[in-house]
LODO-949304 format. One record per atom (N, C-alpha, C): residue number from 1; atom name; x, y, z. Coordinates in nm, 3 decimals. Layout:
R  pos  site       px       py       pz
R  NUM    CA        X        Y        Z
...
This chain:
R  pos  site       px       py       pz
R    1     N   -0.335    4.957   -1.735
R    1    CA   -0.312    4.840   -1.655
R    1     C   -0.212    4.865   -1.544
R    2     N   -0.144    4.970   -1.546
R    2    CA   -0.043    4.996   -1.445
R    2     C   -0.104    5.028   -1.310
R    3     N   -0.228    5.080   -1.309
R    3    CA   -0.289    5.113   -1.181
R    3     C   -0.368    4.997   -1.121
R    4     N   -0.374    4.882   -1.190
R    4    CA   -0.441    4.764   -1.136
R    4     C   -0.338    4.670   -1.075
R    5     N   -0.369    4.618   -0.960
R    5    CA   -0.283    4.516   -0.899
R    5     C   -0.329    4.379   -0.947
R    6     N   -0.242    4.313   -1.018
R    6    CA   -0.273    4.179   -1.068
R    6     C   -0.199    4.080   -0.981
R    7     N   -0.275    3.988   -0.923
R    7    CA   -0.216    3.886   -0.840
R    7     C   -0.224    3.752   -0.912
R    8     N   -0.112    3.687   -0.921
R    8    CA   -0.107    3.556   -0.984
R    8     C   -0.116    3.453   -0.872
R    9     N   -0.216    3.366   -0.880
R    9    CA   -0.228    3.266   -0.773
R    9     C   -0.112    3.167   -0.778
R   10     N   -0.067    3.129   -0.661
R   10    CA    0.040    3.031   -0.651
R   10     C   -0.020    2.893   -0.622
R   11     N    0.054    2.793   -0.650
R   11    CA    0.008    2.657   -0.625
R   11     C    0.005    2.631   -0.475
R   12     N   -0.103    2.571   -0.429
R   12    CA   -0.120    2.539   -0.288
R   12     C   -0.111    2.389   -0.271
R   13     N   -0.024    2.345   -0.184
R   13    CA   -0.007    2.202   -0.156
R   13     C   -0.062    2.173   -0.017
R   14     N   -0.181    2.108   -0.007
R   14    CA   -0.239    2.081    0.125
R   14     C   -0.160    1.978    0.205
R   15     N   -0.073    1.901    0.138
R   15    CA    0.004    1.797    0.207
R   15     C    0.148    1.839    0.231
R   16     N    0.179    1.966    0.219
R   16    CA    0.317    2.013    0.234
R   16     C    0.371    1.983    0.374
R   17     N    0.290    2.002    0.477
R   17    CA    0.336    1.976    0.614
R   17     C    0.365    1.827    0.635
R   18     N    0.279    1.742    0.584
R   18    CA    0.298    1.598    0.601
R   18     C    0.421    1.551    0.525
R   19     N    0.442    1.606    0.405
R   19    CA    0.558    1.566    0.326
R   19     C    0.688    1.617    0.388
R   20     N    0.685    1.730    0.454
R   20    CA    0.805    1.784    0.517
R   20     C    0.849    1.697    0.634
R   21     N    0.754    1.640    0.707
R   21    CA    0.787    1.554    0.821
R   21     C    0.847    1.422    0.774
R   22     N    0.801    1.372    0.659
R   22    CA    0.847    1.243    0.610
R   22     C    0.975    1.252    0.527
R   23     N    1.022    1.373    0.501
R   23    CA    1.138    1.389    0.415
R   23     C    1.262    1.329    0.481
R   24     N    1.344    1.266    0.402
R   24    CA    1.465    1.204    0.452
R   24     C    1.508    1.092    0.361
R   25     N    1.627    1.043    0.383
R   25    CA    1.679    0.936    0.299
R   25     C    1.603    0.807    0.323
R   26     N    1.549    0.749    0.218
R   26    CA    1.478    0.622    0.229
R   26     C    1.343    0.632    0.297
R   27     N    1.283    0.751    0.300
R   27    CA    1.155    0.768    0.369
R   27     C    1.039    0.714    0.288
R   28     N    1.055    0.697    0.158
R   28    CA    0.945    0.652    0.074
R   28     C    0.948    0.500    0.065
R   29     N    0.880    0.437    0.156
R   29    CA    0.865    0.293    0.155
R   29     C    0.721    0.262    0.118
R   30     N    0.704    0.197    0.006
R   30    CA    0.572    0.171   -0.046
R   30     C    0.526    0.030   -0.010
R   31     N    0.396    0.016    0.008
R   31    CA    0.333   -0.114    0.026
R   31     C    0.263   -0.146   -0.105
R   32     N    0.300   -0.256   -0.167
R   32    CA    0.242   -0.295   -0.295
R   32     C    0.134   -0.399   -0.271
R   33     N    0.015   -0.374   -0.326
R   33    CA   -0.096   -0.468   -0.319
R   33     C   -0.132   -0.505   -0.462
R   34     N   -0.117   -0.631   -0.493
R   34    CA   -0.144   -0.679   -0.629
R   34     C   -0.260   -0.778   -0.624
R   35     N   -0.353   -0.763   -0.718
R   35    CA   -0.467   -0.855   -0.729
R   35     C   -0.457   -0.921   -0.866
R   36     N   -0.450   -1.054   -0.865
R   36    CA   -0.437   -1.129   -0.988
R   36     C   -0.559   -1.218   -1.003
R   37     N   -0.628   -1.205   -1.116
R   37    CA   -0.746   -1.287   -1.141
R   37     C   -0.704   -1.426   -1.183
R   38     N   -0.755   -1.526   -1.115
R   38    CA   -0.728   -1.665   -1.152
R   38     C   -0.844   -1.715   -1.237
R   39     N   -0.879   -1.840   -1.225
R   39    CA   -0.988   -1.895   -1.305
R   39     C   -1.123   -1.872   -1.237
R   40     N   -1.220   -1.835   -1.314
R   40    CA   -1.354   -1.815   -1.262
R   40     C   -1.362   -1.698   -1.166
R   41     N   -1.413   -1.724   -1.047
R   41    CA   -1.430   -1.619   -0.946
R   41     C   -1.313   -1.609   -0.852
R   42     N   -1.211   -1.690   -0.867
R   42    CA   -1.099   -1.692   -0.773
R   42     C   -0.998   -1.582   -0.807
R   43     N   -0.941   -1.524   -0.704
R   43    CA   -0.837   -1.422   -0.722
R   43     C   -0.727   -1.442   -0.619
R   44     N   -0.608   -1.394   -0.653
R   44    CA   -0.492   -1.402   -0.566
R   44     C   -0.447   -1.261   -0.534
R   45     N   -0.439   -1.227   -0.407
R   45    CA   -0.395   -1.095   -0.363
R   45     C   -0.261   -1.109   -0.294
R   46     N   -0.164   -1.024   -0.333
R   46    CA   -0.030   -1.026   -0.275
R   46     C   -0.003   -0.891   -0.211
R   47     N    0.039   -0.891   -0.085
R   47    CA    0.076   -0.769   -0.012
R   47     C    0.225   -0.777    0.017
R   48     N    0.299   -0.675   -0.026
R   48    CA    0.444   -0.677   -0.015
R   48     C    0.492   -0.538    0.026
R   49     N    0.598   -0.533    0.107
R   49    CA    0.658   -0.406    0.143
R   49     C    0.619   -0.355    0.281
R   50     N    0.558   -0.440    0.362
R   50    CA    0.525   -0.399    0.499
R   50     C    0.653   -0.386    0.581
R   51     N    0.648   -0.305    0.684
R   51    CA    0.765   -0.288    0.770
R   51     C    0.795   -0.418    0.844
R   52     N    0.921   -0.437    0.876
R   52    CA    0.964   -0.563    0.939
R   52     C    0.914   -0.578    1.081
R   53     N    0.880   -0.467    1.148
R   53    CA    0.834   -0.480    1.286
R   53     C    0.689   -0.528    1.297
R   54     N    0.616   -0.534    1.183
R   54    CA    0.480   -0.587    1.186
R   54     C    0.485   -0.739    1.188
R   55     N    0.388   -0.799    1.254
R   55    CA    0.377   -0.945    1.257
R   55     C    0.292   -0.989    1.137
R   56     N    0.359   -1.048    1.039
R   56    CA    0.290   -1.090    0.917
R   56     C    0.184   -1.195    0.948
R   57     N    0.213   -1.284    1.042
R   57    CA    0.118   -1.390    1.075
R   57     C   -0.009   -1.335    1.139
R   58     N    0.004   -1.232    1.223
R   58    CA   -0.115   -1.172    1.285
R   58     C   -0.198   -1.096    1.182
R   59     N   -0.131   -1.027    1.090
R   59    CA   -0.204   -0.956    0.984
R   59     C   -0.278   -1.056    0.897
R   60     N   -0.211   -1.165    0.861
R   60    CA   -0.274   -1.268    0.779
R   60     C   -0.393   -1.331    0.850
R   61     N   -0.379   -1.355    0.979
R   61    CA   -0.489   -1.413    1.057
R   61     C   -0.612   -1.323    1.054
R   62     N   -0.592   -1.193    1.070
R   62    CA   -0.704   -1.098    1.064
R   62     C   -0.765   -1.090    0.924
R   63     N   -0.680   -1.093    0.821
R   63    CA   -0.731   -1.091    0.684
R   63     C   -0.816   -1.214    0.655
R   64     N   -0.771   -1.329    0.701
R   64    CA   -0.845   -1.452    0.678
R   64     C   -0.980   -1.450    0.748
R   65     N   -0.984   -1.395    0.870
R   65    CA   -1.112   -1.386    0.942
R   65     C   -1.205   -1.285    0.876
R   66     N   -1.152   -1.171    0.836
R   66    CA   -1.234   -1.063    0.780
R   66     C   -1.294   -1.101    0.644
R   67     N   -1.213   -1.163    0.558
R   67    CA   -1.257   -1.189    0.422
R   67     C   -1.293   -1.335    0.395
R   68     N   -1.291   -1.420    0.497
R   68    CA   -1.326   -1.562    0.483
R   68     C   -1.251   -1.624    0.366
R   69     N   -1.119   -1.623    0.376
R   69    CA   -1.037   -1.672    0.266
R   69     C   -0.918   -1.749    0.321
R   70     N   -0.834   -1.799    0.233
R   70    CA   -0.715   -1.873    0.268
R   70     C   -0.594   -1.783    0.242
R   71     N   -0.482   -1.811    0.307
R   71    CA   -0.364   -1.730    0.283
R   71     C   -0.240   -1.789    0.346
R   72     N   -0.125   -1.733    0.309
R   72    CA    0.002   -1.779    0.362
R   72     C    0.104   -1.666    0.356
R   73     N    0.208   -1.678    0.439
R   73    CA    0.321   -1.585    0.435
R   73     C    0.431   -1.654    0.356
R   74     N    0.479   -1.586    0.250
R   74    CA    0.580   -1.644    0.160
R   74     C    0.709   -1.565    0.176
R   75     N    0.821   -1.638    0.187
R   75    CA    0.953   -1.574    0.194
R   75     C    1.013   -1.577    0.054
R   76     N    1.026   -1.460   -0.009
R   76    CA    1.084   -1.449   -0.142
R   76     C    1.231   -1.412   -0.129
R   77     N    1.322   -1.478   -0.202
R   77    CA    1.465   -1.448   -0.186
R   77     C    1.502   -1.305   -0.228
R   78     N    1.432   -1.249   -0.326
R   78    CA    1.463   -1.114   -0.372
R   78     C    1.383   -1.007   -0.301
R   79     N    1.255   -1.033   -0.277
R   79    CA    1.164   -0.929   -0.228
R   79     C    1.134   -0.939   -0.079
R   80     N    1.180   -1.041   -0.011
R   80    CA    1.153   -1.056    0.132
R   80     C    1.017   -1.121    0.156
R   81     N    0.962   -1.098    0.275
R   81    CA    0.833   -1.158    0.310
R   81     C    0.720   -1.088    0.238
R   82     N    0.619   -1.169    0.201
R   82    CA    0.497   -1.113    0.145
R   82     C    0.380   -1.203    0.183
R   83     N    0.262   -1.143    0.187
R   83    CA    0.141   -1.214    0.224
R   83     C    0.064   -1.245    0.097
R   84     N    0.025   -1.370    0.080
R   84    CA   -0.060   -1.409   -0.031
R   84     C   -0.191   -1.462    0.023
R   85     N   -0.300   -1.416   -0.038
R   85    CA   -0.431   -1.463    0.006
R   85     C   -0.512   -1.499   -0.115
R   86     N   -0.587   -1.608   -0.105
R   86    CA   -0.672   -1.657   -0.212
R   86     C   -0.816   -1.655   -0.164
R   87     N   -0.904   -1.597   -0.246
R   87    CA   -1.045   -1.598   -0.206
R   87     C   -1.133   -1.590   -0.330
R   88     N   -1.262   -1.611   -0.309
R   88    CA   -1.361   -1.601   -0.415
R   88     C   -1.405   -1.455   -0.427
R   89     N   -1.419   -1.408   -0.550
R   89    CA   -1.468   -1.273   -0.573
R   89     C   -1.619   -1.270   -0.558
R   90     N   -1.668   -1.164   -0.500
R   90    CA   -1.814   -1.152   -0.481
R   90     C   -1.878   -1.095   -0.603
């Protein structure tokens, strides 16, 4: 075995470049999307954690047009602004 070159494959991370650019203090800001089943076909979707420079009302307006549903922007004392939308499940 001494005359054979054995190469051990190393782990390859295809997202290493993207992660290196985002590295920094507080860079991991997550957007949480929660879907809660209500009664029957109705469901409640909550979107939380969007950046403050986004217009929540414009996003909500587009969501309401796209999914033909109802929604509102809610100000939570602990979690900040979040979008809630109610619609029928298909």
